[in-house]
C-alpha positions as CSV (number, residue, x, y, z in Angstrom):
1,M,-29.8,4.6,9.9
2,K,-29.9,8.3,8.7
3,I,-26.4,8.7,9.5
4,E,-25.4,5.7,7.7
5,I,-27.4,6.7,4.6
6,K,-25.8,10.2,4.7
7,S,-22.2,8.8,4.9
8,L,-23.0,6.5,1.9
9,L,-24.3,9.5,-0.1
10,V,-21.0,11.5,0.9
11,V,-18.8,8.6,-0.5
12,L,-20.8,8.1,-3.6
13,S,-20.8,11.9,-4.4
14,V,-16.9,11.8,-4.2
15,A,-16.6,8.7,-6.3
16,S,-18.9,10.0,-9.2
17,T,-17.6,12.5,-11.7
18,A,-18.8,14.5,-14.6
19,C,-17.4,13.7,-17.9
20,S,-16.9,17.4,-18.7
21,E,-14.6,18.1,-15.9
22,K,-10.8,18.0,-16.6
23,P,-8.9,16.7,-13.7
24,A,-5.7,18.2,-12.6
25,Q,-2.3,16.5,-13.4
26,P,-0.2,14.9,-10.6
27,A,2.2,17.1,-9.1
28,H,4.9,14.4,-9.3
29,D,5.9,13.6,-12.9
30,T,5.3,10.0,-13.3
31,T,5.4,9.7,-17.0
32,A,9.0,11.0,-17.8
33,S,10.8,7.8,-17.7
34,A,7.7,5.5,-18.8
35,P,8.1,3.2,-21.7
36,A,6.4,3.8,-25.0
37,P,2.6,2.7,-24.7
38,T,1.9,-0.9,-25.8
39,K,-1.4,-2.2,-27.0
40,A,-2.2,-3.7,-23.7
41,D,-1.6,-0.1,-22.2
42,S,-4.3,1.2,-24.3
43,R,-6.9,-0.8,-22.6
44,L,-6.0,0.7,-19.1
45,T,-7.6,3.6,-17.6
46,P,-5.1,6.7,-17.4
47,F,-3.7,7.4,-14.2
48,V,-5.0,11.0,-13.1
49,V,-4.8,12.6,-9.6
50,P,-8.0,14.8,-9.2
51,S,-8.0,18.3,-8.0
52,E,-9.7,19.4,-4.8
53,S,-11.2,22.2,-6.8
54,E,-13.6,19.6,-8.2
55,I,-15.3,19.2,-4.9
56,K,-17.8,21.9,-4.2
57,D,-19.3,20.5,-1.1
58,T,-17.4,21.9,2.0
59,V,-18.5,18.9,4.2
60,V,-17.1,16.4,1.7
61,L,-13.9,18.5,1.2
62,A,-13.3,18.5,4.8
63,S,-13.6,14.8,4.9
64,I,-11.3,14.4,2.1
65,R,-8.6,16.7,3.8
66,R,-8.9,14.8,7.0
67,G,-8.5,11.4,5.4
68,R,-5.6,12.6,3.5
69,A,-4.1,13.9,6.9
70,L,-4.8,10.5,8.4
71,I,-2.8,8.7,5.5
72,H,0.1,11.1,5.8
73,S,0.5,11.2,9.7
74,T,-1.2,8.0,10.6
75,R,0.7,7.3,13.9
76,D,0.5,10.7,15.2
77,S,-3.4,10.9,14.3
78,L,-4.4,7.4,15.5
79,P,-1.9,6.3,18.1
80,H,-4.3,3.9,19.7
81,Y,-4.5,2.1,16.4
82,V,-0.9,2.1,15.3
83,G,1.7,0.0,17.0
84,A,4.7,0.6,14.5
85,R,6.5,3.8,13.9
86,L,4.9,4.1,10.4
87,S,2.3,5.9,8.3
88,C,0.3,4.9,5.4
89,A,2.3,7.4,3.2
90,N,5.5,5.3,3.9
91,C,4.3,2.9,1.5
92,H,1.7,4.9,-0.6
93,V,4.0,7.5,-1.8
94,Q,3.0,11.2,-1.5
95,D,-0.1,10.1,0.2
96,G,-1.0,7.6,-2.6
97,T,-0.8,10.1,-5.5
98,V,2.4,8.6,-7.2
99,A,1.9,6.1,-10.2
100,D,3.8,2.8,-9.8
101,A,4.4,3.6,-6.1
102,M,1.5,1.8,-4.6
103,P,-0.9,4.5,-5.5
104,L,-4.3,4.8,-3.8
105,V,-5.7,6.3,-6.9
106,G,-8.3,4.1,-8.3
107,A,-8.3,1.8,-5.2
108,Y,-11.9,2.5,-4.3
109,S,-13.1,1.4,-7.9
110,R,-11.5,-2.0,-7.2
111,F,-13.5,-3.0,-4.2
112,P,-15.3,-5.2,-3.1
113,Q,-12.8,-7.8,-4.5
114,Y,-11.7,-11.3,-3.8
115,R,-8.3,-11.6,-1.9
116,A,-6.5,-14.9,-1.8
117,R,-5.0,-14.2,1.6
118,S,-8.4,-13.8,3.3
119,G,-10.0,-16.3,1.1
120,Q,-13.0,-14.1,0.8
121,V,-14.5,-11.0,-0.9
122,D,-13.1,-8.1,1.1
123,L,-14.6,-4.5,1.3
124,L,-12.4,-1.6,1.0
125,E,-12.6,-1.1,4.9
126,D,-11.4,-4.7,5.3
127,R,-8.3,-3.9,3.1
128,I,-7.7,-0.7,5.3
129,N,-7.8,-2.6,8.5
130,D,-5.5,-5.4,7.0
131,C,-3.0,-2.6,6.8
132,F,-3.6,-1.3,10.2
133,Q,-3.1,-4.7,11.7
134,R,-0.2,-5.9,9.7
135,S,1.8,-3.1,8.0
136,M,1.4,-0.9,11.0
137,N,1.3,-3.8,13.5
138,G,-1.7,-2.2,15.2
139,K,-5.5,-2.7,15.5
140,A,-8.5,-2.5,13.3
141,I,-10.3,0.9,13.2
142,P,-14.1,0.6,13.9
143,V,-15.8,0.4,10.5
144,K,-18.3,3.1,11.4
145,S,-15.9,5.5,13.0
146,S,-15.3,9.0,11.5
147,E,-11.7,7.9,10.9
148,M,-12.6,5.1,8.6
149,R,-15.3,7.3,6.9
150,D,-12.7,10.0,6.2
151,I,-10.0,7.5,4.9
152,V,-12.7,6.0,2.5
153,T,-13.7,9.3,1.4
154,Y,-10.2,10.3,0.5
155,I,-9.7,7.2,-1.4
156,A,-13.0,7.5,-3.2
157,F,-11.8,11.1,-4.1
158,L,-8.7,9.9,-5.7
159,S,-10.7,7.3,-7.6
160,R,-12.9,9.8,-9.4
161,G,-13.5,8.8,-13.0
162,I,-12.0,5.2,-12.6
163,P,-14.7,2.8,-13.7
164,P,-15.3,-0.2,-11.2
165,G,-13.3,-3.2,-12.0
166,R,-10.9,-1.6,-14.5
167,D,-7.2,-1.7,-14.2
168,M,-5.4,1.6,-14.4
169,K,-1.9,2.6,-15.6
170,G,0.6,3.0,-12.7
171,Q,-1.5,0.7,-10.5
172,G,0.5,-1.0,-7.6
173,V,4.3,-1.4,-8.3
174,P,6.0,-3.0,-11.3
175,K,6.7,-6.5,-10.8
176,L,10.1,-8.1,-11.1
177,D,11.1,-11.5,-12.2
178,P,11.9,-13.5,-9.1
179,L,15.4,-13.8,-8.2
180,K,17.4,-15.5,-5.2
181,G,18.4,-12.7,-2.8
182,D,21.7,-12.8,-0.9
183,T,21.8,-11.4,2.7
184,A,25.6,-10.7,2.7
185,S,25.3,-8.7,-0.6
186,G,22.0,-7.2,0.7
187,H,23.8,-6.0,3.9
188,Q,26.6,-4.2,2.0
189,I,24.0,-2.5,-0.3
190,F,22.0,-1.6,2.7
191,L,25.0,0.0,4.4
192,S,26.0,2.0,1.2
193,K,22.6,2.9,-0.1
194,C,20.0,2.7,2.7
195,A,21.6,3.5,6.1
196,K,22.1,7.1,5.3
197,C,18.4,7.5,5.9
198,H,17.2,4.1,7.8
199,N,20.5,3.9,10.0
200,V,22.8,1.0,10.2
201,D,20.5,-0.7,12.8
202,G,17.4,-0.2,10.4
203,G,15.8,1.9,13.0
204,G,15.2,5.1,11.2
205,N,14.4,8.3,12.9
206,S,11.6,10.6,13.7
207,A,11.0,11.2,9.9
208,I,12.1,7.9,8.5
209,P,10.5,4.6,9.3
210,P,12.2,1.6,10.9
211,L,12.7,-1.4,8.5
212,W,13.0,-4.0,11.3
213,G,12.6,-4.4,15.0
214,R,9.6,-3.9,17.3
215,E,8.5,-0.7,15.7
216,S,8.4,-1.9,12.2
217,Y,5.8,-3.8,10.1
218,N,5.0,-7.3,11.3
219,I,5.7,-10.7,9.7
220,G,2.1,-10.7,8.4
221,A,2.6,-7.5,6.3
222,G,2.7,-7.6,2.4
223,M,6.1,-5.8,2.7
224,A,7.4,-8.8,4.7
225,R,7.2,-10.9,1.5
226,V,10.6,-10.6,-0.2
227,R,9.1,-10.3,-3.8
228,S,6.8,-7.5,-2.8
229,A,9.6,-5.6,-0.8
230,A,12.1,-5.9,-3.8
231,A,9.5,-4.6,-6.3
232,F,8.9,-1.7,-4.0
233,I,12.7,-1.0,-3.4
234,H,13.6,-1.2,-7.0
235,Q,10.9,1.3,-8.1
236,V,11.0,3.8,-5.2
237,M,14.3,3.5,-3.3
238,P,16.4,5.3,-2.5
239,L,14.0,8.2,-2.4
240,D,16.6,10.6,-3.7
241,S,17.7,8.4,-6.5
242,P,14.9,5.9,-7.4
243,R,15.2,3.1,-9.8
244,T,19.1,3.1,-9.6
245,L,19.3,-0.4,-8.1
246,T,19.4,-3.2,-10.3
247,P,16.7,-6.0,-9.8
248,Q,19.4,-8.3,-8.3
249,Q,20.4,-5.6,-5.8
250,A,16.6,-5.0,-4.9
251,F,16.2,-8.6,-4.0
252,D,19.4,-8.7,-2.0
253,V,18.4,-5.8,0.1
254,A,14.7,-7.1,0.5
255,T,16.1,-10.5,1.5
256,Y,18.5,-8.7,4.2
257,I,15.8,-6.5,5.5
258,N,13.0,-9.3,5.8
259,T,15.4,-11.7,7.5
260,R,15.9,-9.2,10.3
261,P,13.7,-9.6,13.4
262,R,10.3,-8.1,13.5
263,P,7.0,-8.5,15.2
264,D,4.9,-11.5,15.1
265,F,1.3,-11.4,13.7
266,V,-1.2,-13.6,15.6
267,G,-3.2,-15.6,13.3
268,K,-1.0,-15.6,10.5
269,E,-1.4,-19.4,10.0
270,K,-4.9,-18.9,8.7
271,D,-3.9,-16.8,5.8
272,W,-4.4,-18.1,2.3
273,P,-7.1,-20.7,3.6
274,R,-7.4,-22.2,0.1
275,G,-3.8,-23.3,0.0
276,D,-2.6,-20.9,-2.6
277,A,0.0,-18.9,-0.6
278,P,2.9,-17.2,-2.6
279,P,6.1,-19.0,-2.5
280,D,7.8,-16.1,-0.7
281,V,5.5,-16.0,2.4
282,A,7.8,-16.4,5.3
283,Y,5.7,-18.6,7.5
284,P,3.7,-21.8,7.0
285,T,0.0,-21.7,7.0
286,L,-2.7,-24.4,8.1
287,A,-3.7,-24.9,4.4
288,S,-0.2,-25.5,3.1
289,K,0.4,-28.1,6.0
290,K,-2.9,-29.8,5.1
291,S,-1.8,-29.9,1.4
292,A,1.7,-31.3,2.4
293,T,0.1,-33.9,4.5
294,K,-2.1,-35.2,1.7
295,Q,0.8,-35.5,-0.5
C-alpha cells in the first residue's frame, strides 16, 4: 500500500503546476500555418509543451524520461508486449509533443473518460493498454508495473497546467468531412507519395513502420478506421511535406491502406456495446447485429 500511495503522489506532483511558472514552447512550430483564432478557440486551453527544467525532483524526472523513452522506442523497450513493428511515437508525433498530430499533451487531464468503444468509463491505463493491444497488436502492460507508471508519469508531465475536462488547442487531429475513398486512386498516390518511405509492399523498414501485413496494427486499431487514418494522413503525411495531400487524396490512400491484409483482433465484435459504432468500422459488432435484427 505504501508503494501505491508513493506512486500516486509522484504522478500528482507531475500533474500539478504553479501559476508563476512559464512553460517552455514546443520545439516544433505548430502555429505557423494555423488559421486565425475564432471565438470558439478562445475557450480552449493553449497548447504548451512543458520543460523538464520545471521538474526539480530527480526521481520524478527519471520516471518522465523513461516514460518518454518507452513512447519513443516501444517495441525495443517492451518486446514482450508489442507484436507489431511499431512504437507509440509512430502515431503520437515527436513523442506526443506536436499539436494536431495526436499529441499526448493534455491527455492525462482528460481521464477518466467515457469511451463509446468500450461502453464504459476508462482510466488512462485502460486507454494505454487499448493501444498496446490494438495499435501495436500486442498485450496489455500490468497496470501496477514500473513501465505503466513511467508512461503515465510522462503523460502527466506533458499535461501540466491543463485543467481536468478542458479541451485544448491542437488536441487530436483535425477532422475531415467524410469522403468516399477510391482504392485504385489510393494505390497510385501511395506509390508516388508514400512508397519512398513505406516501400511498395507497405512493409516499411527498420526506421519506418509497416502499414499492413502481420507486423502492422490490427483491425481493431483506431487507425484501421478510414476516417481516422485519412485525417492523420492529411495532417501529418508525407512527413517531409505534410498537409500537401487534398482531403480526397487522403481518403483514397487511407482506403487503399486499410483494405490491405492485417492482423485480426480477438473480441472486436464486443466493441461499441451500446450499438453506436462509427460508420467506418471495418467489422460488424454484436450490438449492431442485435439492432439490425430488431429492425
